[in-house]
C-alpha positions in Angstrom: 148.9 94.7 94.0 148.0 96.7 91.1 151.1 98.8 89.8 151.4 102.2 91.3 153.0 105.2 90.4 153.8 108.4 92.6 153.4 111.8 92.5 152.4 114.6 94.9 149.5 116.3 94.6 149.7 120.3 94.2 149.2 122.5 97.1 146.2 124.6 97.1 145.5 127.6 99.3 143.7 127.1 102.5 140.1 128.2 102.4 139.7 130.9 104.8 136.4 130.8 106.6 134.1 127.8 107.5 131.5 128.5 104.7 132.9 127.5 101.5 133.3 130.4 98.9 133.7 129.7 95.2 137.1 130.6 94.1 137.9 129.1 90.8 137.7 125.9 89.0 139.9 123.1 90.5 141.1 121.1 87.1 144.6 120.3 87.4 146.4 119.5 84.1 149.7 117.4 84.8 151.0 117.9 81.2 153.0 114.9 79.5 153.3 111.5 81.1 152.6 110.9 84.6 155.7 110.1 86.9 155.4 106.7 88.7 153.5 106.6 92.2 155.5 104.4 94.5 154.2 103.4 98.0 156.5 104.5 100.6 158.3 102.1 103.0 158.0 104.3 105.8 154.8 104.8 108.2 152.1 106.7 106.6 148.8 107.8 108.0 145.6 109.1 106.2 142.6 110.5 107.6 139.3 109.4 106.3 136.3 111.1 106.5 132.4 109.7 106.3 129.0 110.1 107.4 126.7 107.7 108.4 125.2 105.3 111.3 126.5 102.8 113.5 126.3 100.0 110.9 128.0 102.1 108.2 130.9 103.1 111.0 131.3 99.5 112.0 131.6 98.2 108.1 133.9 101.0 107.4 135.9 100.2 110.4 136.1 96.5 109.3 137.3 97.9 106.0 140.0 99.9 107.3 141.2 97.0 109.3 141.5 94.7 106.4 143.5 97.1 104.1 145.8 98.1 107.0 146.6 94.2 107.4 147.5 94.2 103.6 149.6 97.6 104.0 151.0 97.4 107.6 152.9 100.5 107.5 149.8 102.5 106.4 147.3 103.5 109.2 143.9 105.1 108.3 142.5 107.7 110.7 138.7 107.4 110.9 136.8 110.3 111.3 133.1 110.2 111.2 129.6 111.5 112.1 125.9 111.3 111.3 124.6 113.7 108.1 123.3 116.4 109.9 126.7 117.6 111.3 129.1 116.0 108.6 129.1 119.3 106.5 129.8 122.0 109.1 132.6 119.6 110.6 134.3 119.3 107.1 134.0 122.6 106.5 135.3 123.7 109.4 138.4 121.7 108.9 138.8 122.8 105.4 138.8 126.3 106.4 141.5 125.3 109.0 143.8 124.0 106.5 143.2 120.4 107.9 141.6 118.6 105.0 141.3 114.8 105.3 143.1 112.7 102.8 140.0 110.6 102.1 136.8 112.2 101.9 133.2 110.6 101.3 131.6 113.2 99.1 127.7 114.1 98.2 126.9 114.8 94.5 125.3 118.3 96.0 128.4 119.2 97.6 130.9 117.9 95.1 131.1 121.0 92.8 131.5 123.5 95.9 134.5 121.5 97.1 136.1 121.0 93.7 135.9 124.8 92.7 137.4 125.8 95.9 140.2 123.4 94.9 139.8 121.1 98.2 139.4 117.7 95.6 142.1 116.1 93.8 142.0 115.3 90.4 141.7 111.5 90.4 142.6 111.0 86.9 146.0 112.3 87.6 146.5 108.7 89.5 146.1 107.0 86.5 146.4 103.4 86.4 146.9 103.3 90.3 143.1 104.2 89.9 141.5 102.0 87.5 137.9 103.0 86.7 137.6 100.5 83.6 134.6 98.5 85.3 132.4 101.9 85.7 129.9 102.7 83.1 130.7 106.2 81.3 127.6 107.7 82.2 127.6 106.6 85.8 131.6 107.7 85.9 130.9 110.9 84.6 128.7 112.1 87.6 131.8 112.3 89.6 133.5 114.6 86.9 133.1 118.5 86.3 134.3 120.1 83.2 136.1 116.6 82.2 138.1 116.2 86.0 137.5 113.3 87.7 136.9 114.4 91.5 134.8 111.3 92.7 134.5 107.9 91.9 131.1 106.8 92.5 130.6 104.1 95.3 126.9 103.0 94.4 123.9 103.8 92.4 120.2 104.6 93.4 117.2 105.9 91.9 114.2 107.6 93.4 111.2 105.0 94.1 107.9 104.7 95.9 108.5 102.1 98.5 104.8 100.0 99.0 104.2 98.0 101.9 102.5 94.8 100.7 101.4 93.6 104.0 99.4 96.5 104.6 98.0 96.2 101.1 97.0 93.1 101.6 95.4 93.7 105.1 93.3 96.3 103.4 92.5 94.6 100.3 93.9 97.0 98.2 96.0 95.4 94.8 99.4 96.5 94.4 99.6 98.9 91.6 101.3 98.0 88.3 104.2 100.5 88.5 105.1 100.3 84.9 101.9 102.1 83.8 100.7 104.1 86.6 100.3 107.6 86.7 100.4 110.3 89.6 96.6 110.3 89.5 96.6 106.4 90.1 99.2 106.9 93.0 97.0 109.3 94.8 93.8 107.3 94.1 95.3 104.1 95.6 96.5 106.1 98.7 93.2 107.5 99.3 91.7 104.0 99.2 94.1 102.6 101.7 93.2 105.3 103.9 89.7 104.9 103.6 89.8 101.0 103.8 91.8 101.6 107.1 89.3 103.9 108.8 92.3 106.4 108.9 94.5 103.6 111.0 97.3 104.3 108.5 97.9 107.0 105.7 97.7 106.4 101.9 101.3 107.6 101.4 104.1 109.9 103.1 104.3 113.4 101.9 107.0 114.4 99.4 108.5 117.9 98.6 111.3 117.7 101.3 114.4 116.8 99.2 115.6 117.2 95.6 115.0 113.5 94.2 111.1 113.9 93.8 111.5 117.2 92.5 114.1 116.4 89.9 111.9 113.4 88.7 108.5 115.5 88.3 111.0 118.3 86.6 112.2 115.8 84.0 108.7 114.2 83.2 107.9 117.6 82.1 111.3 117.9 80.1 113.0 120.0 82.6 115.9 120.2 84.9 116.8 121.7 88.2 119.8 123.8 87.2 121.2 124.7 83.8 123.9 122.3 82.3 126.1 125.2 81.2 125.6 127.8 83.9 125.2 128.2 87.6 121.2 129.0 87.0 118.1 127.5 88.2 116.5 126.3 85.1 113.0 124.9 86.5 110.2 127.0 85.5 107.3 128.2 87.9 104.8 126.4 85.9 106.7 123.2 86.7 107.3 123.7 90.3 104.0 125.2 91.2 102.2 122.3 89.7 104.5 120.1 91.8 103.5 121.8 95.2 100.0 121.7 93.6 99.5 118.0 93.5 101.1 117.4 97.0 98.7 120.0 98.3 95.5 118.5 96.3 96.9 115.0 97.7 96.7 116.2 101.2 93.2 117.8 101.3 92.1 114.5 99.8 93.3 112.7 102.6 95.9 110.6 100.7 98.8 112.0 102.8 99.2 113.0 106.4 97.9 116.4 108.0 100.7 118.6 108.0 101.7 118.8 111.2 102.3 115.2 111.5 104.1 115.1 108.5 106.5 117.7 109.9 106.7 115.6 113.0 107.8 112.7 111.4 110.1 114.3 108.7 112.2 115.6 112.0 112.4 112.3 113.5 114.7 110.5 110.7 114.1 107.5 108.9 113.0 105.0 112.0 110.4 107.2 113.0 109.0 107.8 109.5 105.5 106.8 108.4 106.7 103.8 106.4 109.3 102.4 109.0 106.7 102.6 111.7 103.9 100.7 109.3 101.7 103.7 109.3 101.5 104.4 105.5 101.3 102.1 102.8 103.4 103.9 100.4 106.3 106.5 100.7 109.1 108.2 98.5 112.7 106.8 99.1 115.8 106.0 97.3 116.3 102.6 96.5 119.5 102.1 98.8 117.0 102.4 101.8 114.8 99.6 101.0 116.9 97.4 103.7 117.0 99.8 106.5 113.3 100.6 105.9 112.4 96.6 105.9 114.4 96.1 109.1 112.8 98.9 110.8 109.2 98.0 109.9 109.4 94.0 110.1 107.0 93.9 107.1 107.1 93.3 103.3 108.2 96.7 101.4 109.1 96.7 97.9 110.2 99.4 95.4 108.2 100.7 92.8 109.1 103.1 89.8 108.0 106.6 90.6 104.4 107.3 89.0 104.8 109.5 85.8 102.3 112.2 84.3 100.3 111.3 81.2 102.7 113.0 79.0 106.0 112.1 80.7 109.3 112.8 78.6 111.0 109.5 77.6 114.1 109.1 79.8 112.8 111.0 82.9 114.2 107.9 85.1 117.6 108.3 86.2 120.4 106.7 88.3 121.8 109.0 91.3 125.4 108.0 92.8 124.7 107.1 96.5 128.1 109.1 97.2 131.5 109.3 95.9 134.9 108.6 97.1 137.1 111.8 96.7 140.7 112.9 98.0 142.4 116.0 98.9 144.3 117.9 96.6 146.6 118.6 99.4 147.4 115.2 100.4 151.3 114.5 100.8 150.5 110.8 100.0 148.9 110.5 96.6 150.2 106.6 96.2 148.5 105.4 99.9 145.4 107.4 98.9 145.6 105.9 95.3 146.0 102.3 97.0 143.0 102.9 99.3 140.6 104.1 96.8 141.5 101.3 94.5 140.7 98.6 97.6 137.4 100.6 98.2 136.2 101.0 94.7 137.6 97.8 92.9 138.4 94.8 95.2 136.2 91.9 96.1 137.5 91.8 99.5 136.0 95.4 100.5 133.0 94.3 98.3 132.5 91.4 100.7 132.2 93.8 103.8 130.5 96.7 101.9 127.8 94.8 100.2 124.8 97.0 99.6 125.4 99.4 102.5 126.4 102.2 100.6 124.3 101.5 97.4 124.3 98.8 94.8 127.8 99.1 93.5 128.4 101.1 90.7 131.3 99.0 89.6 129.7 96.5 87.2 131.9 93.8 87.6 131.9 94.2 91.5 128.2 94.5 91.2 127.9 91.1 89.2 130.6 89.6 91.7 128.7 90.5 95.0 124.7 89.7 93.7 124.7 86.4 94.6 126.1 87.2 98.0 123.6 89.5 98.7 120.5 88.9 100.9 117.0 88.4 99.5 115.9 91.9 99.8 118.9 93.9 98.1 118.8 91.1 95.4 115.3 92.6 94.7 117.0 96.1 94.9 119.7 95.0 92.2 117.0 93.4 90.1 114.7 96.7 90.5 117.4 98.8 89.2 118.5 96.6 86.5 114.9 96.6 85.4 114.7 100.1 85.1 117.8 100.3 83.3 116.1 100.5 79.8 114.0 103.4 81.2 117.0 105.7 82.5 118.2 108.7 80.7 121.3 110.8 81.4 121.7 112.2 84.8 120.5 115.6 85.5 122.9 118.5 85.3 125.4 118.6 88.1 124.5 120.5 91.2 126.5 123.9 90.8 128.4 125.4 93.8 126.1 126.6 96.1 123.4 124.3 95.4 123.9 122.2 98.3 121.6 124.6 100.2 118.6 123.1 98.1 117.4 120.7 100.6 116.7 123.3 103.0 115.2 125.6 100.8 112.6 122.9 99.6 112.0 122.0 102.7 111.1 125.4 104.0 109.0 126.0 100.9 107.2 122.9 101.2 106.4 123.4 104.9 104.8 126.8 103.8 102.6 125.3 101.4 101.3 122.9 103.4 100.5 124.8 106.2 98.9 127.6 103.7 101.5 130.2 104.5 102.3 130.2 100.5 100.4 129.4 97.7 102.2 126.6 95.1 102.6 129.8 92.6 104.1 131.9 95.5 106.4 129.0 96.6 107.6 128.6 93.1 108.6 132.2 92.7 110.4 132.2 96.1 112.0 129.0 95.8 113.6 130.1 92.4 114.6 133.5 93.9 116.3 131.7 97.0 117.9 128.9 95.4 119.5 131.3 92.7 120.7 133.7 95.4 122.5 130.9 97.0 124.4 130.0 93.6 125.1 133.5 93.3 126.6 133.9 96.7 128.4 131.1 95.9 130.2 132.8 93.2 131.2 135.7 94.7 
């Protein structure tokens, strides 16, 4: 066991409403030398909340059992749900002053919870939670203003998933993803749709979450948010061109008709065009390859995102799949540190997790686990490794209130597809609504 020091995290004021409201930055300055954390000999119970599907729930309960076997006086109380209900449940718990000791956290929510004093400064755990095996740039995605609020669990990159079986069936070559452009991508999708006689679509639509938009903006030398202030940084021109590309592709028959797109979007991964082998391409995150292949039963591969002709260097980026975070109000900092260390740094946990929460962000653990991964996940690791020379700095962190972006993007994409807004009108409205969400969080 690693050496553990003990201290108690400072208690923050409980949030008095279910909807989180920005109060103040939560950075903690311990000042001087950290006292030693010592594991208690008495029974300790830690609550642990996460989102996921049945597979993730089963694996996480195995992780808990393995940790409890090593620490018989520590009980981990599981609290889990699916993504759709997770944030409402967590914000309600926080408002009631019942913050879980251990929290699976998403990048879009990290700053909101940190700014409200909900999350512990994990840097104060010192040597109890070593982070030496995490690349600085990746570890930094869980830090705000120099304070470490989250330990990245896995790394992802946005991809275009290609169904090689469908491409072979309709006589369409797999594109060269090191050179292809958006025009090439759309032309290939049109080719598949035509060759199949409409039996399958060329590609799923995009525009329903921020991954694709971040890539598009970065190719144009822009970012979604300002690095220094809680402001939307994307220009109307770049946003309008993104929606115009989707509209042009839809009108050309490269993507499904809008009604079919919206129906499938509401059905989740298992009902998507990609998972049901009804599209040759689709935009997804790299850690979804396994689930998509399991659902489709066909040969799906991850490709680089197409680029504009004059794309900026370093536009590709790694996104943490999620973070491990902890409550600033926990009364059991030593035990929290021990469990986080187990999750982030132990080979025993890695043997159970494999790549279920993404390719491990811990480089030593990734090297250890890669030979144990199945063929599909080994190809994902290879894809991310091949992409590394093209990866730039991560986008600016999502500011408090920015978690509303997925709903705002989805709403505007639907309106563009159904002709209720032009791409230019959508760009103007999008910036106004997203900025309002950021401003409201700062009240």
